[in-house]
DONULUM-623050 format. One record per residue: residue in one letter; x, y, z of N, C-alpha, C in turn. Coordinates in steps of 0.2 Angstrom, whole numbers, plus 5000, padded with zeros to 4 digits. Layout:
! residues N
+------+------+------+------+-------+-------+-------+------+------+------+
: resn : n.px : n.py : n.pz : ca.px : ca.py : ca.pz : c.px : c.py : c.pz :
+------+------+------+------+-------+-------+-------+------+------+------+
:    a :    X :    Y :    Z :     X :     Y :     Z :    X :    Y :    Z :
...
+------+------+------+------+-------+-------+-------+------+------+------+
! end
This chain:
! residues 95
+------+------+------+------+-------+-------+-------+------+------+------+
: resn : n.px : n.py : n.pz : ca.px : ca.py : ca.pz : c.px : c.py : c.pz :
+------+------+------+------+-------+-------+-------+------+------+------+
:    m : 5349 : 5057 : 5422 :  5346 :  5061 :  5427 : 5348 : 5068 : 5426 :
:    n : 5343 : 5072 : 5427 :  5344 :  5079 :  5426 : 5345 : 5082 : 5433 :
:    i : 5349 : 5087 : 5434 :  5351 :  5091 :  5440 : 5345 : 5094 : 5443 :
:    l : 5340 : 5096 : 5439 :  5334 :  5100 :  5441 : 5329 : 5095 : 5444 :
:    d : 5330 : 5088 : 5442 :  5325 :  5083 :  5444 : 5327 : 5080 : 5451 :
:    m : 5332 : 5082 : 5454 :  5335 :  5079 :  5460 : 5330 : 5081 : 5466 :
:    d : 5329 : 5077 : 5470 :  5325 :  5078 :  5476 : 5330 : 5077 : 5482 :
:    s : 5331 : 5081 : 5487 :  5335 :  5080 :  5492 : 5332 : 5083 : 5499 :
:    s : 5332 : 5079 : 5504 :  5330 :  5081 :  5510 : 5335 : 5081 : 5515 :
:    a : 5342 : 5081 : 5513 :  5347 :  5082 :  5517 : 5347 : 5089 : 5521 :
:    g : 5350 : 5089 : 5526 :  5350 :  5095 :  5530 : 5356 : 5099 : 5530 :
:    e : 5360 : 5099 : 5525 :  5366 :  5103 :  5524 : 5364 : 5110 : 5524 :
:    q : 5368 : 5114 : 5526 :  5367 :  5122 :  5526 : 5369 : 5125 : 5520 :
:    l : 5365 : 5130 : 5518 :  5367 :  5133 :  5512 : 5373 : 5138 : 5513 :
:    l : 5376 : 5139 : 5508 :  5381 :  5144 :  5508 : 5378 : 5151 : 5509 :
:    p : 5381 : 5155 : 5513 :  5378 :  5162 :  5514 : 5377 : 5166 : 5508 :
:    l : 5371 : 5169 : 5507 :  5370 :  5173 :  5501 : 5373 : 5180 : 5502 :
:    a : 5377 : 5182 : 5497 :  5381 :  5188 :  5497 : 5376 : 5194 : 5495 :
:    p : 5377 : 5200 : 5499 :  5373 :  5205 :  5497 : 5375 : 5208 : 5490 :
:    r : 5370 : 5211 : 5486 :  5371 :  5213 :  5480 : 5371 : 5221 : 5480 :
:    l : 5374 : 5224 : 5475 :  5374 :  5231 :  5475 : 5368 : 5233 : 5471 :
:    v : 5363 : 5237 : 5473 :  5357 :  5240 :  5470 : 5357 : 5248 : 5471 :
:    n : 5358 : 5251 : 5465 :  5359 :  5258 :  5465 : 5364 : 5261 : 5470 :
:    g : 5370 : 5257 : 5470 :  5375 :  5259 :  5474 : 5375 : 5257 : 5482 :
:    a : 5370 : 5254 : 5484 :  5369 :  5252 :  5491 : 5369 : 5244 : 5491 :
:    a : 5372 : 5241 : 5496 :  5371 :  5234 :  5497 : 5364 : 5232 : 5499 :
:    k : 5361 : 5227 : 5495 :  5355 :  5225 :  5497 : 5355 : 5217 : 5498 :
:    e : 5353 : 5215 : 5504 :  5353 :  5208 :  5505 : 5347 : 5204 : 5501 :
:    p : 5349 : 5199 : 5497 :  5344 :  5195 :  5493 : 5339 : 5192 : 5498 :
:    i : 5333 : 5192 : 5496 :  5328 :  5188 :  5500 : 5325 : 5183 : 5495 :
:    p : 5327 : 5177 : 5496 :  5325 :  5172 :  5492 : 5318 : 5169 : 5494 :
:    s : 5314 : 5167 : 5489 :  5308 :  5164 :  5491 : 5309 : 5157 : 5493 :
:    d : 5304 : 5154 : 5496 :  5305 :  5147 :  5499 : 5306 : 5143 : 5493 :
:    r : 5303 : 5144 : 5487 :  5305 :  5139 :  5481 : 5312 : 5140 : 5479 :
:    s : 5314 : 5146 : 5479 :  5321 :  5147 :  5477 : 5326 : 5144 : 5481 :
:    e : 5325 : 5145 : 5488 :  5329 :  5142 :  5493 : 5329 : 5134 : 5492 :
:    s : 5323 : 5132 : 5491 :  5323 :  5124 :  5490 : 5327 : 5122 : 5484 :
:    d : 5326 : 5126 : 5479 :  5330 :  5124 :  5473 : 5337 : 5125 : 5474 :
:    t : 5339 : 5130 : 5477 :  5346 :  5132 :  5479 : 5349 : 5126 : 5483 :
:    t : 5346 : 5124 : 5488 :  5348 :  5118 :  5492 : 5349 : 5112 : 5488 :
:    r : 5344 : 5110 : 5484 :  5344 :  5104 :  5480 : 5350 : 5104 : 5475 :
:    i : 5351 : 5110 : 5472 :  5356 :  5110 :  5467 : 5363 : 5110 : 5470 :
:    i : 5364 : 5113 : 5475 :  5370 :  5113 :  5479 : 5372 : 5106 : 5481 :
:    l : 5367 : 5103 : 5484 :  5368 :  5096 :  5487 : 5370 : 5092 : 5481 :
:    h : 5367 : 5092 : 5475 :  5368 :  5088 :  5470 : 5375 : 5089 : 5467 :
:    l : 5377 : 5096 : 5466 :  5384 :  5097 :  5464 : 5389 : 5094 : 5469 :
:    k : 5388 : 5095 : 5475 :  5393 :  5092 :  5480 : 5393 : 5085 : 5479 :
:    q : 5388 : 5082 : 5479 :  5388 :  5074 :  5478 : 5391 : 5072 : 5472 :
:    k : 5390 : 5075 : 5466 :  5394 :  5073 :  5460 : 5401 : 5075 : 5460 :
:    h : 5403 : 5080 : 5464 :  5410 :  5082 :  5465 : 5413 : 5077 : 5469 :
:    a : 5410 : 5075 : 5474 :  5413 :  5069 :  5479 : 5414 : 5063 : 5475 :
:    e : 5409 : 5061 : 5470 :  5410 :  5055 :  5466 : 5416 : 5056 : 5462 :
:    a : 5417 : 5062 : 5459 :  5422 :  5063 :  5454 : 5429 : 5062 : 5458 :
:    d : 5429 : 5065 : 5464 :  5435 :  5064 :  5468 : 5436 : 5057 : 5470 :
:    a : 5431 : 5053 : 5472 :  5432 :  5046 :  5473 : 5434 : 5042 : 5467 :
:    a : 5433 : 5044 : 5461 :  5435 :  5041 :  5455 : 5442 : 5043 : 5453 :
:    g : 5445 : 5047 : 5457 :  5452 :  5049 :  5456 : 5452 : 5055 : 5451 :
:    l : 5447 : 5059 : 5450 :  5446 :  5064 :  5445 : 5447 : 5071 : 5448 :
:    s : 5449 : 5071 : 5454 :  5450 :  5078 :  5457 : 5456 : 5082 : 5455 :
:    s : 5455 : 5088 : 5455 :  5461 :  5093 :  5453 : 5460 : 5100 : 5456 :
:    p : 5465 : 5104 : 5457 :  5463 :  5110 :  5460 : 5459 : 5114 : 5455 :
:    e : 5459 : 5114 : 5449 :  5455 :  5117 :  5444 : 5448 : 5115 : 5445 :
:    l : 5447 : 5109 : 5445 :  5440 :  5106 :  5446 : 5437 : 5109 : 5453 :
:    g : 5441 : 5109 : 5458 :  5438 :  5111 :  5464 : 5437 : 5119 : 5464 :
:    a : 5441 : 5122 : 5460 :  5439 :  5130 :  5460 : 5433 : 5131 : 5456 :
:    f : 5432 : 5127 : 5450 :  5426 :  5127 :  5446 : 5420 : 5125 : 5450 :
:    q : 5420 : 5120 : 5454 :  5415 :  5118 :  5458 : 5413 : 5124 : 5463 :
:    n : 5418 : 5127 : 5466 :  5417 :  5132 :  5471 : 5413 : 5138 : 5468 :
:    l : 5416 : 5139 : 5462 :  5413 :  5145 :  5458 : 5405 : 5144 : 5456 :
:    i : 5404 : 5138 : 5454 :  5397 :  5136 :  5452 : 5392 : 5136 : 5458 :
:    i : 5395 : 5134 : 5464 :  5391 :  5134 :  5470 : 5390 : 5141 : 5472 :
:    s : 5395 : 5145 : 5472 :  5394 :  5152 :  5474 : 5389 : 5156 : 5469 :
:    l : 5389 : 5154 : 5463 :  5384 :  5157 :  5458 : 5377 : 5155 : 5460 :
:    v : 5376 : 5149 : 5461 :  5370 :  5146 :  5463 : 5367 : 5149 : 5469 :
:    a : 5372 : 5149 : 5474 :  5370 :  5151 :  5481 : 5367 : 5159 : 5481 :
:    e : 5370 : 5163 : 5477 :  5369 :  5170 :  5476 : 5363 : 5172 : 5471 :
:    a : 5361 : 5167 : 5468 :  5356 :  5168 :  5462 : 5349 : 5169 : 5465 :
:    d : 5345 : 5173 : 5462 :  5338 :  5174 :  5463 : 5334 : 5168 : 5460 :
:    n : 5337 : 5165 : 5454 :  5334 :  5160 :  5451 : 5340 : 5155 : 5449 :
:    p : 5341 : 5150 : 5454 :  5346 :  5145 :  5453 : 5346 : 5141 : 5447 :
:    k : 5340 : 5139 : 5446 :  5339 :  5135 :  5440 : 5341 : 5138 : 5433 :
:    a : 5340 : 5145 : 5433 :  5342 :  5148 :  5427 : 5350 : 5149 : 5427 :
:    v : 5353 : 5149 : 5433 :  5360 :  5149 :  5433 : 5363 : 5143 : 5430 :
:    i : 5360 : 5137 : 5432 :  5363 :  5131 :  5430 : 5361 : 5130 : 5423 :
:    a : 5355 : 5132 : 5420 :  5354 :  5131 :  5413 : 5359 : 5135 : 5409 :
:    y : 5360 : 5141 : 5411 :  5365 :  5146 :  5408 : 5372 : 5143 : 5408 :
:    v : 5374 : 5140 : 5413 :  5381 :  5137 :  5414 : 5381 : 5131 : 5409 :
:    a : 5376 : 5127 : 5409 :  5376 :  5121 :  5405 : 5376 : 5123 : 5398 :
:    a : 5372 : 5128 : 5396 :  5372 :  5130 :  5389 : 5379 : 5133 : 5387 :
:    l : 5383 : 5136 : 5391 :  5390 :  5138 :  5390 : 5394 : 5132 : 5389 :
:    l : 5393 : 5127 : 5393 :  5398 :  5121 :  5393 : 5397 : 5117 : 5387 :
:    v : 5391 : 5117 : 5384 :  5390 :  5113 :  5378 : 5390 : 5118 : 5371 :
:    g : 5392 : 5124 : 5372 :  5394 :  5128 :  5367 : 5388 : 5133 : 5365 :
:    g : 5382 : 5133 : 5368 :  5377 :  5137 :  5367 : 5378 : 5144 : 5370 :
:    s : 5373 : 5148 : 5370 :  5373 :  5154 :  5373 : 5366 : 5156 : 5376 :
+------+------+------+------+-------+-------+-------+------+------+------+
! end
């Protein structure tokens, strides 16, 4: 199953989007409905898979830190699918 194919109707809250610097000034990101939906679905999937890894005894502080980093990158992204694709490419040795 592909992370981008997941469909979730769970009501978990998104992590707050962080303002980005644009020409030296902080600018709040304004995600589209589609981007917000993708963000929610991807974050919920990441959290589910992390919980499954924890339940299987595979948890570690490093894995938790990595999980939090990926979630924050997805939450702040204008295009969360592109972030996941880029991270996946890095993990398998692509660029």
